[in-house]
N, C-alpha and C positions, 0 to 999 in steps of 0.2 A: 815567957806571960802567959793568963789566961786571955778568954776573951773577953773581959772588962777593961772595958778604958777605961784609960791610970787619965784623972782630971788632974790639970796641975794649973795655981794660975804664974808667969813668969813678965817680968820685965822684957821690952821688947822697942823695935821701930818700925816703922811701914816705910819702907823702898820703893817711893815714887817712878825711878826710872826702871824701877822693875816689874813693877806692880807685885813685892812679895811684902811678906811681913820675915823679920828676922828677927829669934830671941841664943841667948848664947846659954852652956852650959853644959857644967863639967864631961867628958866622953863618960865618963861611967856613974853617972847619976839614971834613975830608974826610968823617969822619960825619952832617957836618949837609948835605952837600953832597948823597949816600949816601940820608938817611934823606928829602930833601926828593924826588925822584927813585922812591924805594922805600919809601911810607911806614909799613914791617911792622921792625918789633925784637922780637930776646928779650932776657929783663934774666934773669941771674940771681948768688946766689950764690956768696962767695969761699969758704965756706964749704964743704966734700965731707962734710964728718959733719950738716951742717944742709943740706941741698939746697931750694931752690927756685928751679923754671923760671915765669917768665910770658911770657905771647905777647902780641905789641897794634900796635894803629897806636901809631902817631909822629905829631904836633901840636902846631904851637909854642902856647905861653900870649905871650898880648896884649898889651902894657905894661898896658895898666889892669887885669890879673889881677895882675899877677906879685909886689904884699909880700905877698900869702898865700902862695906860693912861696919868697919870700925870705926869710919867717921862719922857715920847714923848715928853709933853709939856715942859717941864722947860729945855732936851740936847738942844731942837730945837731954844728957846724963851729965854733960858735964867731967 
């Protein structure tokens, strides 16, 4: 990827227990390829009246640790 950040809206969940934001994506998605090459991201809310911005490093969750994140998704999105 070039050096221009790729901005993309994603649905996700905040994991209070581990202080992290979780989102899912297809392994061949552009955002996954970009993050693999440069694992830094900024997460913001869609609200302009209750703004939050978090910056950090991105990493994939290993398959054996996926149950917790899936549970958070199911609780939020059904």
